[in-house]
N, CA, C and O atoms as a Maestro MAE file, in Angstrom:
{
 s_m_m2io_version
 :::
 2.0.0
}

f_m_ct {
 s_m_title
 :::
 protein
 m_atom[168] {
  # First column is atom index #
  i_m_mmod_type
  r_m_x_coord
  r_m_y_coord
  r_m_z_coord
  i_m_residue_number
  s_m_chain_name
  s_m_pdb_residue_name
  s_m_pdb_atom_name
  i_m_atomic_number
  :::
  1 25 -25.464 57.347 66.934 1 A "MET " " N  " 7
  2 3 -25.877 57.184 68.309 1 A "MET " " CA " 6
  3 2 -25.122 58.150 69.215 1 A "MET " " C  " 6
  4 15 -25.693 58.674 70.172 1 A "MET " " O  " 8
  5 25 -23.862 58.387 68.928 2 A "LYS " " N  " 7
  6 3 -23.069 59.319 69.744 2 A "LYS " " CA " 6
  7 2 -23.661 60.726 69.684 2 A "LYS " " C  " 6
  8 15 -23.743 61.411 70.703 2 A "LYS " " O  " 8
  9 25 -24.068 61.153 68.504 3 A "VAL " " N  " 7
  10 3 -24.659 62.481 68.349 3 A "VAL " " CA " 6
  11 2 -25.953 62.574 69.162 3 A "VAL " " C  " 6
  12 15 -26.191 63.561 69.858 3 A "VAL " " O  " 8
  13 25 -26.762 61.558 69.065 4 A "ILE " " N  " 7
  14 3 -28.027 61.546 69.806 4 A "ILE " " CA " 6
  15 2 -27.758 61.586 71.307 4 A "ILE " " C  " 6
  16 15 -28.427 62.311 72.044 4 A "ILE " " O  " 8
  17 25 -26.784 60.810 71.753 5 A "SER " " N  " 7
  18 3 -26.416 60.791 73.158 5 A "SER " " CA " 6
  19 2 -26.029 62.178 73.650 5 A "SER " " C  " 6
  20 15 -26.463 62.614 74.716 5 A "SER " " O  " 8
  21 25 -25.216 62.861 72.868 6 A "GLU " " N  " 7
  22 3 -24.795 64.205 73.261 6 A "GLU " " CA " 6
  23 2 -25.953 65.197 73.214 6 A "GLU " " C  " 6
  24 15 -26.057 66.069 74.076 6 A "GLU " " O  " 8
  25 25 -26.824 65.070 72.211 7 A "MET " " N  " 7
  26 3 -27.966 65.978 72.105 7 A "MET " " CA " 6
  27 2 -28.914 65.824 73.293 7 A "MET " " C  " 6
  28 15 -29.500 66.802 73.758 7 A "MET " " O  " 8
  29 25 -29.060 64.601 73.776 8 A "LEU " " N  " 7
  30 3 -29.943 64.341 74.908 8 A "LEU " " CA " 6
  31 2 -29.283 64.636 76.247 8 A "LEU " " C  " 6
  32 15 -29.944 64.630 77.286 8 A "LEU " " O  " 8
  33 25 -27.973 64.895 76.222 9 A "GLY " " N  " 7
  34 3 -27.268 65.226 77.450 9 A "GLY " " CA " 6
  35 2 -26.913 64.033 78.316 9 A "GLY " " C  " 6
  36 15 -26.683 64.175 79.518 9 A "GLY " " O  " 8
  37 25 -26.868 62.869 77.712 10 A "HIS " " N  " 7
  38 3 -26.509 61.683 78.484 10 A "HIS " " CA " 6
  39 2 -25.001 61.648 78.729 10 A "HIS " " C  " 6
  40 15 -24.213 61.963 77.838 10 A "HIS " " O  " 8
  41 25 -24.613 61.269 79.927 11 A "ALA " " N  " 7
  42 3 -23.195 61.218 80.284 11 A "ALA " " CA " 6
  43 2 -22.502 60.025 79.636 11 A "ALA " " C  " 6
  44 15 -21.304 60.070 79.354 11 A "ALA " " O  " 8
  45 25 -23.257 58.966 79.403 12 A "ARG " " N  " 7
  46 3 -22.662 57.748 78.836 12 A "ARG " " CA " 6
  47 2 -23.388 57.331 77.564 12 A "ARG " " C  " 6
  48 15 -24.617 57.304 77.510 12 A "ARG " " O  " 8
  49 25 -22.606 57.007 76.548 13 A "PHE " " N  " 7
  50 3 -23.141 56.497 75.289 13 A "PHE " " CA " 6
  51 2 -23.943 55.222 75.531 13 A "PHE " " C  " 6
  52 15 -24.988 55.008 74.917 13 A "PHE " " O  " 8
  53 25 -23.443 54.383 76.431 14 A "SER " " N  " 7
  54 3 -24.094 53.096 76.689 14 A "SER " " CA " 6
  55 2 -25.512 53.275 77.225 14 A "SER " " C  " 6
  56 15 -26.388 52.459 76.938 14 A "SER " " O  " 8
  57 25 -25.745 54.332 77.999 15 A "PHE " " N  " 7
  58 3 -27.094 54.588 78.506 15 A "PHE " " CA " 6
  59 2 -28.056 54.838 77.341 15 A "PHE " " C  " 6
  60 15 -29.156 54.287 77.304 15 A "PHE " " O  " 8
  61 25 -27.632 55.665 76.403 16 A "THR " " N  " 7
  62 3 -28.468 55.973 75.237 16 A "THR " " CA " 6
  63 2 -28.737 54.710 74.430 16 A "THR " " C  " 6
  64 15 -29.872 54.441 74.038 16 A "THR " " O  " 8
  65 25 -27.689 53.943 74.189 17 A "ALA " " N  " 7
  66 3 -27.832 52.721 73.398 17 A "ALA " " CA " 6
  67 2 -28.762 51.722 74.080 17 A "ALA " " C  " 6
  68 15 -29.614 51.120 73.426 17 A "ALA " " O  " 8
  69 25 -28.603 51.544 75.382 18 A "ASP " " N  " 7
  70 3 -29.449 50.598 76.116 18 A "ASP " " CA " 6
  71 2 -30.896 51.064 76.189 18 A "ASP " " C  " 6
  72 15 -31.814 50.244 76.169 18 A "ASP " " O  " 8
  73 25 -31.106 52.363 76.274 19 A "THR " " N  " 7
  74 3 -32.451 52.912 76.445 19 A "THR " " CA " 6
  75 2 -33.238 52.997 75.144 19 A "THR " " C  " 6
  76 15 -34.437 52.721 75.117 19 A "THR " " O  " 8
  77 25 -32.560 53.380 74.068 20 A "TYR " " N  " 7
  78 3 -33.284 53.704 72.836 20 A "TYR " " CA " 6
  79 2 -33.092 52.728 71.689 20 A "TYR " " C  " 6
  80 15 -33.501 53.013 70.564 20 A "TYR " " O  " 8
  81 25 -32.482 51.594 71.949 21 A "THR " " N  " 7
  82 3 -32.342 50.605 70.885 21 A "THR " " CA " 6
  83 2 -32.982 49.298 71.306 21 A "THR " " C  " 6
  84 15 -33.078 48.988 72.494 21 A "THR " " O  " 8
  85 25 -33.408 48.556 70.336 22 A "SER " " N  " 7
  86 3 -33.956 47.223 70.578 22 A "SER " " CA " 6
  87 2 -33.686 46.381 69.340 22 A "SER " " C  " 6
  88 15 -33.358 46.898 68.272 22 A "SER " " O  " 8
  89 25 -33.830 45.094 69.507 23 A "VAL " " N  " 7
  90 3 -33.599 44.184 68.400 23 A "VAL " " CA " 6
  91 2 -34.932 43.543 68.030 23 A "VAL " " C  " 6
  92 15 -35.576 42.902 68.861 23 A "VAL " " O  " 8
  93 25 -35.331 43.720 66.795 24 A "LEU " " N  " 7
  94 3 -36.549 43.090 66.317 24 A "LEU " " CA " 6
  95 2 -36.314 41.591 66.166 24 A "LEU " " C  " 6
  96 15 -35.202 41.182 65.833 24 A "LEU " " O  " 8
  97 25 -37.325 40.764 66.399 25 A "PRO " " N  " 7
  98 3 -37.141 39.314 66.281 25 A "PRO " " CA " 6
  99 2 -36.573 38.891 64.922 25 A "PRO " " C  " 6
  100 15 -35.755 37.974 64.848 25 A "PRO " " O  " 8
  101 25 -37.004 39.556 63.858 26 A "GLU " " N  " 7
  102 3 -36.519 39.199 62.530 26 A "GLU " " CA " 6
  103 2 -35.022 39.474 62.386 26 A "GLU " " C  " 6
  104 15 -34.294 38.704 61.760 26 A "GLU " " O  " 8
  105 25 -34.582 40.570 62.969 27 A "VAL " " N  " 7
  106 3 -33.164 40.935 62.915 27 A "VAL " " CA " 6
  107 2 -32.348 39.961 63.747 27 A "VAL " " C  " 6
  108 15 -31.258 39.558 63.343 27 A "VAL " " O  " 8
  109 25 -32.867 39.583 64.901 28 A "SER " " N  " 7
  110 3 -32.183 38.629 65.764 28 A "SER " " CA " 6
  111 2 -32.020 37.280 65.070 28 A "SER " " C  " 6
  112 15 -30.951 36.672 65.129 28 A "SER " " O  " 8
  113 25 -33.067 36.819 64.421 29 A "THR " " N  " 7
  114 3 -33.015 35.552 63.694 29 A "THR " " CA " 6
  115 2 -32.020 35.620 62.551 29 A "THR " " C  " 6
  116 15 -31.235 34.691 62.357 29 A "THR " " O  " 8
  117 25 -32.041 36.696 61.800 30 A "ALA " " N  " 7
  118 3 -31.114 36.858 60.675 30 A "ALA " " CA " 6
  119 2 -29.667 36.875 61.166 30 A "ALA " " C  " 6
  120 15 -28.792 36.293 60.526 30 A "ALA " " O  " 8
  121 25 -29.409 37.529 62.283 31 A "ALA " " N  " 7
  122 3 -28.056 37.576 62.833 31 A "ALA " " CA " 6
  123 2 -27.600 36.190 63.265 31 A "ALA " " C  " 6
  124 15 -26.461 35.801 63.005 31 A "ALA " " O  " 8
  125 25 -28.466 35.454 63.914 32 A "ALA " " N  " 7
  126 3 -28.122 34.095 64.349 32 A "ALA " " CA " 6
  127 2 -27.846 33.190 63.157 32 A "ALA " " C  " 6
  128 15 -26.914 32.387 63.188 32 A "ALA " " O  " 8
  129 25 -28.644 33.314 62.117 33 A "GLU " " N  " 7
  130 3 -28.431 32.505 60.918 33 A "GLU " " CA " 6
  131 2 -27.125 32.877 60.225 33 A "GLU " " C  " 6
  132 15 -26.430 32.001 59.711 33 A "GLU " " O  " 8
  133 25 -26.782 34.165 60.202 34 A "ALA " " N  " 7
  134 3 -25.538 34.605 59.573 34 A "ALA " " CA " 6
  135 2 -24.333 34.057 60.329 34 A "ALA " " C  " 6
  136 15 -23.358 33.624 59.714 34 A "ALA " " O  " 8
  137 25 -24.395 34.073 61.649 35 A "VAL " " N  " 7
  138 3 -23.292 33.530 62.446 35 A "VAL " " CA " 6
  139 2 -23.195 32.018 62.246 35 A "VAL " " C  " 6
  140 15 -22.099 31.485 62.077 35 A "VAL " " O  " 8
  141 25 -24.316 31.339 62.263 36 A "ALA " " N  " 7
  142 3 -24.307 29.889 62.072 36 A "ALA " " CA " 6
  143 2 -23.738 29.501 60.712 36 A "ALA " " C  " 6
  144 15 -23.136 28.436 60.571 36 A "ALA " " O  " 8
  145 25 -23.922 30.346 59.724 37 A "ALA " " N  " 7
  146 3 -23.422 30.053 58.373 37 A "ALA " " CA " 6
  147 2 -21.905 30.092 58.289 37 A "ALA " " C  " 6
  148 15 -21.319 29.441 57.423 37 A "ALA " " O  " 8
  149 25 -21.263 30.840 59.170 38 A "VAL " " N  " 7
  150 3 -19.797 30.944 59.095 38 A "VAL " " CA " 6
  151 2 -19.079 30.086 60.125 38 A "VAL " " C  " 6
  152 15 -17.853 29.982 60.089 38 A "VAL " " O  " 8
  153 25 -19.819 29.467 61.047 39 A "VAL " " N  " 7
  154 3 -19.206 28.592 62.047 39 A "VAL " " CA " 6
  155 2 -19.011 27.208 61.422 39 A "VAL " " C  " 6
  156 15 -19.961 26.592 60.938 39 A "VAL " " O  " 8
  157 25 -17.767 26.735 61.443 40 A "PRO " " N  " 7
  158 3 -17.519 25.401 60.860 40 A "PRO " " CA " 6
  159 2 -18.258 24.307 61.624 40 A "PRO " " C  " 6
  160 15 -18.311 24.308 62.854 40 A "PRO " " O  " 8
  161 25 -18.813 23.396 60.879 41 A "ARG " " N  " 7
  162 3 -19.522 22.248 61.487 41 A "ARG " " CA " 6
  163 2 -18.809 20.988 61.052 41 A "ARG " " C  " 6
  164 15 -18.756 20.655 59.867 41 A "ARG " " O  " 8
  165 25 -18.270 20.305 62.018 42 A "GLU " " N  " 7
  166 3 -17.565 19.055 61.686 42 A "GLU " " CA " 6
  167 2 -17.988 17.936 62.579 42 A "GLU " " C  " 6
  168 15 -17.497 16.816 62.440 42 A "GLU " " O  " 8
  :::
 }
 m_bond[167] {
  # First column is bond index #
  i_m_from
  i_m_to
  i_m_order
  :::
  1 1 2 1
  2 2 3 1
  3 3 4 2
  4 3 5 1
  5 5 6 1
  6 6 7 1
  7 7 8 2
  8 7 9 1
  9 9 10 1
  10 10 11 1
  11 11 12 2
  12 11 13 1
  13 13 14 1
  14 14 15 1
  15 15 16 2
  16 15 17 1
  17 17 18 1
  18 18 19 1
  19 19 20 2
  20 19 21 1
  21 21 22 1
  22 22 23 1
  23 23 24 2
  24 23 25 1
  25 25 26 1
  26 26 27 1
  27 27 28 2
  28 27 29 1
  29 29 30 1
  30 30 31 1
  31 31 32 2
  32 31 33 1
  33 33 34 1
  34 34 35 1
  35 35 36 2
  36 35 37 1
  37 37 38 1
  38 38 39 1
  39 39 40 2
  40 39 41 1
  41 41 42 1
  42 42 43 1
  43 43 44 2
  44 43 45 1
  45 45 46 1
  46 46 47 1
  47 47 48 2
  48 47 49 1
  49 49 50 1
  50 50 51 1
  51 51 52 2
  52 51 53 1
  53 53 54 1
  54 54 55 1
  55 55 56 2
  56 55 57 1
  57 57 58 1
  58 58 59 1
  59 59 60 2
  60 59 61 1
  61 61 62 1
  62 62 63 1
  63 63 64 2
  64 63 65 1
  65 65 66 1
  66 66 67 1
  67 67 68 2
  68 67 69 1
  69 69 70 1
  70 70 71 1
  71 71 72 2
  72 71 73 1
  73 73 74 1
  74 74 75 1
  75 75 76 2
  76 75 77 1
  77 77 78 1
  78 78 79 1
  79 79 80 2
  80 79 81 1
  81 81 82 1
  82 82 83 1
  83 83 84 2
  84 83 85 1
  85 85 86 1
  86 86 87 1
  87 87 88 2
  88 87 89 1
  89 89 90 1
  90 90 91 1
  91 91 92 2
  92 91 93 1
  93 93 94 1
  94 94 95 1
  95 95 96 2
  96 95 97 1
  97 97 98 1
  98 98 99 1
  99 99 100 2
  100 99 101 1
  101 101 102 1
  102 102 103 1
  103 103 104 2
  104 103 105 1
  105 105 106 1
  106 106 107 1
  107 107 108 2
  108 107 109 1
  109 109 110 1
  110 110 111 1
  111 111 112 2
  112 111 113 1
  113 113 114 1
  114 114 115 1
  115 115 116 2
  116 115 117 1
  117 117 118 1
  118 118 119 1
  119 119 120 2
  120 119 121 1
  121 121 122 1
  122 122 123 1
  123 123 124 2
  124 123 125 1
  125 125 126 1
  126 126 127 1
  127 127 128 2
  128 127 129 1
  129 129 130 1
  130 130 131 1
  131 131 132 2
  132 131 133 1
  133 133 134 1
  134 134 135 1
  135 135 136 2
  136 135 137 1
  137 137 138 1
  138 138 139 1
  139 139 140 2
  140 139 141 1
  141 141 142 1
  142 142 143 1
  143 143 144 2
  144 143 145 1
  145 145 146 1
  146 146 147 1
  147 147 148 2
  148 147 149 1
  149 149 150 1
  150 150 151 1
  151 151 152 2
  152 151 153 1
  153 153 154 1
  154 154 155 1
  155 155 156 2
  156 155 157 1
  157 157 158 1
  158 158 159 1
  159 159 160 2
  160 159 161 1
  161 161 162 1
  162 162 163 1
  163 163 164 2
  164 163 165 1
  165 165 166 1
  166 166 167 1
  167 167 168 2
  :::
 }
}
């Protein structure tokens, strides 16, 4: 992402990341399930 940011001439890495990335619903669900699996439930 840093290379892409510099190639596009963006002053901030965060601008590139916010503009050109997104989270697919399947990825979001998988991430939530992975976190839930490691959180202790008592």
